[in-house]
C-alpha positions as CSV (number, residue, x, y, z in Angstrom):
1,X,9.9,-13.7,22.3
2,X,8.2,-13.3,25.7
3,X,4.9,-11.4,26.0
4,X,6.7,-8.9,28.2
5,X,9.3,-8.3,25.6
6,X,6.6,-7.7,23.0
7,X,4.8,-5.4,25.2
8,X,7.9,-3.3,25.8
9,X,8.4,-3.1,22.0
10,X,4.9,-2.0,21.4
11,X,5.2,0.7,24.1
12,X,8.5,1.9,22.5
13,X,6.9,2.1,19.1
14,X,3.9,4.0,20.4
15,X,6.2,6.5,22.0
16,X,8.1,7.1,18.7
17,X,11.4,8.1,20.2
18,X,13.2,10.2,17.6
19,X,16.6,9.1,16.4
20,X,19.1,10.4,13.8
21,X,18.6,8.7,10.4
22,X,20.7,8.1,7.4
23,X,18.0,9.1,4.9
24,X,15.2,11.6,5.4
25,X,13.5,10.9,8.7
26,X,11.4,7.8,8.3
27,X,8.3,6.4,10.0
28,X,8.9,3.6,12.6
29,X,12.5,2.9,11.9
30,X,13.1,-0.4,13.5
31,X,16.5,-0.9,15.2
32,X,17.3,-1.8,18.7
33,X,16.9,1.0,21.3
34,X,17.1,1.1,25.0
35,X,16.1,-2.2,26.7
36,X,16.5,-3.9,23.4
37,X,13.2,-2.4,22.1
38,X,12.6,-0.8,18.7
39,X,12.7,2.9,18.1
40,X,11.0,5.1,15.5
41,X,11.3,8.3,13.6
42,X,9.0,10.6,11.9
43,X,8.2,10.5,8.2
44,X,9.0,13.4,5.8
45,X,7.0,14.6,2.9
46,X,8.0,16.8,-0.1
47,X,4.7,17.8,-1.6
48,X,3.9,19.2,-5.0
49,X,0.8,21.1,-5.9
50,X,-1.4,18.0,-5.2
51,X,0.3,17.4,-1.8
52,X,1.1,13.8,-2.7
53,X,4.3,13.8,-4.7
54,X,7.0,12.4,-2.5
55,X,6.8,10.9,1.0
56,X,9.7,9.2,2.7
57,X,8.6,6.3,5.0
58,X,10.9,3.8,6.6
59,X,13.9,4.5,4.4
60,X,11.8,4.3,1.2
61,X,10.7,7.3,-0.9
62,X,7.2,7.0,-2.4
63,X,6.2,9.0,-5.4
64,X,2.4,9.2,-5.4
65,X,2.0,11.8,-8.1
66,X,0.3,9.3,-10.4
67,X,-2.0,7.9,-7.8
68,X,-5.8,8.1,-7.7
69,X,-7.1,11.2,-5.8
70,X,-10.3,12.6,-4.5
71,X,-12.4,12.0,-1.5
72,X,-13.7,8.7,-2.8
73,X,-10.3,7.2,-3.6
74,X,-9.3,4.2,-1.6
75,X,-6.8,1.4,-1.1
76,X,-7.0,-1.9,-2.9
77,X,-8.0,-5.2,-1.3
78,X,-5.9,-8.0,-2.6
79,X,-7.8,-10.9,-4.3
80,X,-5.8,-13.5,-2.4
81,X,-4.4,-13.9,1.1
82,X,-1.2,-12.0,0.0
83,X,-0.3,-8.9,1.8
84,X,2.5,-6.3,1.5
85,X,5.5,-6.7,3.8
86,X,4.6,-5.7,7.4
87,X,8.3,-4.7,8.0
88,X,11.4,-4.5,5.9
89,X,15.1,-3.7,6.0
90,X,16.7,-0.7,4.3
91,X,19.9,1.4,4.6
92,X,19.7,3.3,7.9
93,X,23.0,4.5,9.2
94,X,26.5,5.6,8.1
95,X,29.3,4.2,10.3
96,X,29.5,7.5,12.2
97,X,25.7,7.7,12.7
98,X,25.4,4.1,14.1
99,X,28.2,4.9,16.5
100,X,26.5,8.1,17.6
101,X,23.3,6.2,18.2
102,X,24.6,3.1,20.0
103,X,27.4,4.3,22.2
104,X,25.2,6.4,24.5
105,X,22.9,3.4,25.0
106,X,25.8,1.2,26.0
107,X,27.2,3.9,28.4
108,X,23.8,4.3,30.1
109,X,23.9,0.6,31.0
110,X,20.1,0.4,30.9
111,X,20.2,-2.6,28.5
112,X,22.3,-4.7,30.8
113,X,26.1,-5.5,30.8
114,X,25.8,-8.8,29.0
115,X,23.8,-7.4,26.1
116,X,26.0,-4.3,25.9
117,X,29.2,-6.4,25.8
118,X,27.8,-8.6,23.1
119,X,26.9,-5.6,21.0
120,X,30.3,-4.0,21.5
121,X,31.9,-7.2,20.1
122,X,29.9,-6.8,16.9
123,X,30.8,-3.3,16.2
124,X,34.1,-2.5,17.9
125,X,37.7,-3.6,17.1
126,X,39.9,-3.0,20.1
127,X,43.1,-3.7,18.1
128,X,42.1,-1.4,15.2
129,X,39.8,1.3,16.4
130,X,39.7,2.9,13.0
131,X,37.6,-0.1,11.9
132,X,35.0,0.5,14.6
133,X,31.5,0.5,13.1
134,X,33.3,0.0,9.7
135,X,34.4,3.6,9.8
136,X,37.3,2.7,7.6
137,X,34.7,1.9,4.9
138,X,32.8,5.2,5.2
139,X,31.2,6.0,1.8
140,X,31.5,2.4,0.6
141,X,28.2,1.1,2.2
142,X,25.6,1.5,4.9
143,X,24.4,-0.2,8.0
144,X,20.9,-1.6,7.3
145,X,18.2,-1.8,9.9
146,X,14.5,-2.7,10.1
147,X,11.5,-0.5,9.6
148,X,7.8,-1.3,10.5
149,X,4.6,-0.6,8.6
150,X,2.9,2.2,10.6
151,X,-0.4,0.3,10.8
152,X,1.3,-2.6,12.7
153,X,-0.2,-5.4,10.7
154,X,0.4,-9.1,11.7
155,X,4.1,-9.8,11.6
156,X,5.2,-6.2,12.2
157,X,7.7,-7.4,14.7
158,X,9.2,-10.2,12.6
159,X,12.1,-8.1,11.3
160,X,14.4,-8.7,14.3
161,X,17.8,-8.9,12.7
162,X,20.5,-6.7,14.2
163,X,22.1,-4.0,12.0
164,X,24.1,-5.5,9.2
165,X,26.5,-4.0,6.7
166,X,26.0,-3.9,3.0
167,X,28.6,-2.6,0.5
168,X,27.4,-0.1,-2.0
169,X,26.3,-1.9,-5.1
170,X,26.0,-5.3,-3.4
171,X,22.7,-7.0,-2.8
172,X,21.6,-7.5,0.8
173,X,22.6,-10.9,2.4
174,X,20.7,-13.9,1.2
175,X,18.2,-15.3,3.7
176,X,17.2,-11.9,5.2
177,X,13.5,-11.7,4.3
178,X,12.1,-8.4,3.1
179,X,15.5,-6.6,2.7
180,X,14.6,-4.0,0.0
181,X,15.0,-5.2,-3.5
182,X,13.1,-4.0,-6.6
183,X,10.5,-6.7,-5.9
184,X,10.1,-5.8,-2.2
185,X,9.8,-2.1,-3.2
186,X,7.0,-3.1,-5.7
187,X,5.1,-4.8,-2.9
188,X,5.5,-1.7,-0.7
189,X,4.3,0.5,-3.6
190,X,1.3,-1.7,-4.0
191,X,0.2,-0.8,-0.5
192,X,0.4,2.9,-1.3
193,X,-1.8,2.7,-4.5
194,X,-5.1,4.5,-4.2
195,X,-7.8,4.1,-6.9
196,X,-10.8,6.2,-7.8
197,X,-14.2,5.6,-6.2
198,X,-16.6,3.3,-7.9
199,X,-19.9,5.0,-8.0
200,X,-21.4,4.0,-11.3
201,X,-23.7,6.2,-13.5
202,X,-27.1,4.6,-13.8
203,X,-29.8,5.5,-16.4
204,X,-32.5,6.2,-17.0
205,X,-31.9,8.7,-14.3
206,X,-33.6,9.4,-11.0
207,X,-35.2,6.0,-10.4
208,X,-34.9,2.5,-11.9
209,X,-38.2,0.9,-13.1
210,X,-39.4,-2.6,-12.4
211,X,-38.8,-5.0,-15.4
212,X,-36.9,-2.3,-17.4
213,X,-33.1,-2.5,-17.8
214,X,-31.0,0.0,-16.0
215,X,-27.8,0.9,-17.8
216,X,-24.6,1.2,-15.8
217,X,-21.2,2.6,-16.8
218,X,-18.0,4.2,-15.5
219,X,-16.4,7.1,-17.2
220,X,-13.2,6.0,-18.9
221,X,-11.5,9.3,-18.1
222,X,-11.7,8.4,-14.4
223,X,-10.8,4.8,-14.7
224,X,-7.3,4.9,-16.2
225,X,-4.1,3.2,-14.8
226,X,-2.7,4.6,-11.6
227,X,0.8,3.9,-10.2
228,X,3.1,4.5,-7.3
229,X,6.9,4.4,-7.4
230,X,9.0,3.3,-4.4
231,X,12.7,4.0,-4.3
232,X,15.8,3.9,-2.1
233,X,17.9,6.7,-3.7
234,X,21.0,6.1,-1.6
235,X,21.5,2.7,-3.2
236,X,19.9,3.5,-6.6
237,X,17.0,1.0,-6.8
238,X,13.3,1.6,-7.5
239,X,10.1,-0.1,-8.6
240,X,6.8,1.1,-9.9
241,X,3.5,-0.8,-9.2
242,X,0.8,0.0,-11.8
243,X,-2.9,-0.8,-11.3
244,X,-5.0,-1.2,-14.5
245,X,-8.8,-1.4,-14.3
246,X,-10.1,-4.5,-16.0
247,X,-13.7,-5.2,-14.9
248,X,-16.7,-4.0,-12.9
249,X,-18.8,-6.4,-10.8
250,X,-22.4,-5.3,-10.0
251,X,-24.4,-6.8,-7.1
252,X,-27.9,-5.4,-7.2
253,X,-28.6,-5.6,-3.5
254,X,-31.5,-7.9,-3.8
255,X,-32.0,-11.4,-5.2
256,X,-35.1,-10.1,-7.1
257,X,-33.0,-8.8,-9.9
258,X,-30.9,-9.9,-12.9
259,X,-27.6,-8.5,-14.1
260,X,-26.2,-7.8,-17.6
261,X,-24.2,-9.8,-18.4
262,X,-25.6,-12.6,-16.3
263,X,-22.3,-13.0,-14.3
264,X,-22.6,-9.4,-13.2
265,X,-19.0,-8.8,-14.3
266,X,-18.6,-6.1,-17.0
267,X,-15.3,-5.9,-18.9
268,X,-13.5,-2.8,-19.9
269,X,-13.8,-1.9,-23.6
270,X,-12.2,1.1,-25.3
271,X,-11.1,2.5,-21.9
272,X,-14.6,2.5,-20.6
273,X,-16.7,0.1,-18.5
274,X,-20.2,-0.2,-19.8
275,X,-22.0,2.0,-22.3
276,X,-23.7,5.4,-21.6
277,X,-27.5,5.3,-21.9
278,X,-29.0,7.4,-24.7
279,X,-32.6,8.2,-25.7
280,X,-34.1,5.3,-27.5
281,X,-32.2,2.6,-25.7
282,X,-34.8,1.9,-23.0
283,X,-35.9,-1.4,-24.5
284,X,-32.5,-2.6,-25.5
285,X,-30.3,-4.9,-23.4
286,X,-27.4,-3.0,-21.9
287,X,-23.9,-4.4,-22.1
288,X,-23.6,-3.6,-18.4
289,X,-26.5,-3.1,-16.1
290,X,-29.3,-4.5,-13.9
291,X,-33.0,-5.2,-14.2
292,X,-35.0,-5.1,-10.9
293,X,-37.9,-7.5,-10.7
294,X,-39.7,-5.7,-7.8
295,X,-40.0,-2.3,-6.4
296,X,-37.8,-1.0,-3.5
297,X,-41.0,0.3,-1.9
298,X,-40.4,3.3,0.3
299,X,-36.7,2.3,0.7
300,X,-33.8,1.6,-1.6
301,X,-31.6,-1.3,-2.7
302,X,-27.9,-1.2,-1.9
303,X,-26.2,-1.7,-5.2
304,X,-22.5,-2.7,-4.8
305,X,-20.1,-1.8,-7.6
306,X,-16.6,-3.3,-7.3
307,X,-13.8,-2.7,-9.8
308,X,-11.0,-5.2,-10.2
309,X,-7.5,-3.9,-11.0
310,X,-4.6,-5.9,-12.3
311,X,-1.3,-5.0,-10.8
312,X,2.0,-5.2,-12.6
313,X,5.4,-3.9,-11.7
314,X,8.7,-2.9,-13.2
315,X,11.9,-2.1,-11.4
316,X,15.6,-1.4,-11.6
317,X,17.7,-3.7,-13.8
318,X,14.7,-4.8,-15.9
319,X,13.0,-6.6,-13.1
320,X,9.3,-6.9,-13.2
321,X,6.2,-9.1,-12.9
322,X,2.7,-9.4,-11.6
323,X,1.2,-8.9,-8.2
324,X,-2.2,-10.2,-7.0
325,X,-5.2,-8.4,-8.5
326,X,-6.8,-5.9,-6.2
327,X,-10.4,-4.7,-5.9
328,X,-12.1,-1.5,-4.6
329,X,-15.9,-1.1,-4.3
330,X,-18.6,1.2,-3.0
331,X,-22.3,0.9,-2.3
332,X,-24.9,3.3,-3.7
333,X,-28.6,3.4,-2.9
334,X,-31.0,2.7,-5.8
335,X,-34.7,3.6,-5.8
336,X,-36.8,1.2,-7.9
337,X,-40.3,2.1,-8.8
338,X,-43.2,0.3,-10.4
339,X,-44.1,1.5,-13.9
340,X,-47.3,3.6,-13.6
341,X,-49.9,2.8,-16.3
342,X,-52.2,5.6,-17.4
343,X,-55.8,4.6,-18.3
344,X,-57.7,7.0,-20.6
């Protein structure tokens, strides 16, 4: 595609021209609009008490009611170069809706006679008008179209197939990448997962001491599995991606420190990462923690705490599997003081 063509498509997406949609209005629905560009629609949310229960985006309904919440929650970063689909195909129009959308474009002539003529050939039957746009099969399937991730990641414009017909109950045509299936829905759900923040509890409290272990732990009540379900109700398929916390990695923020265990990676045990500090444990080696070998002076050390989450998915028809691990971390400032000796 020419640079000019891409520029036109970007401009059209930015404008977000509203169009009628088969399902609840969806974000950045990708079909062909005027001048052959893509058009978009708004997203629709049906919120529960937490405001995050059901959101329809790009023909897909996301149930986020079991997601992580709070100001410190955030998106996972995949452990590999894998990334969720930047665009996808899903049911978009009934026969009547596609006709209502396309015919005014053809009549306006803004897309050029040659292009309009080619499009009419695809969707019209001059000998049997009742078959135009598959109107004789209304209720038996849908015209599918493309949708675009609203962050426009690399590859967002790669779903450039024209509308195609899929009978109800049939899979999408083979060879069309990212047409929604349970697995594609699981990948889209992965992108919607939000996990709790990773500020660890450190003790003894207030300030760490040079050459004394500092215990670190995460509350098991906060670090439990979270999940998002993605579905396309009009064709009866869904998938749930579940993130399970498995480990915490501690980076002290200075080379003058050592971690416990030595790898700096603390596993989860009994639903909790690390062990809470209690009086009398100061001289013991913590199962998860850090020992600083020098003072932070008048400043602090930026301790980085990163939790790794394993992702698995289940979907319609018994489908399921694993997706790449994800991680989410945060930095917290740690004051490290010299132990003050008292001479009598």
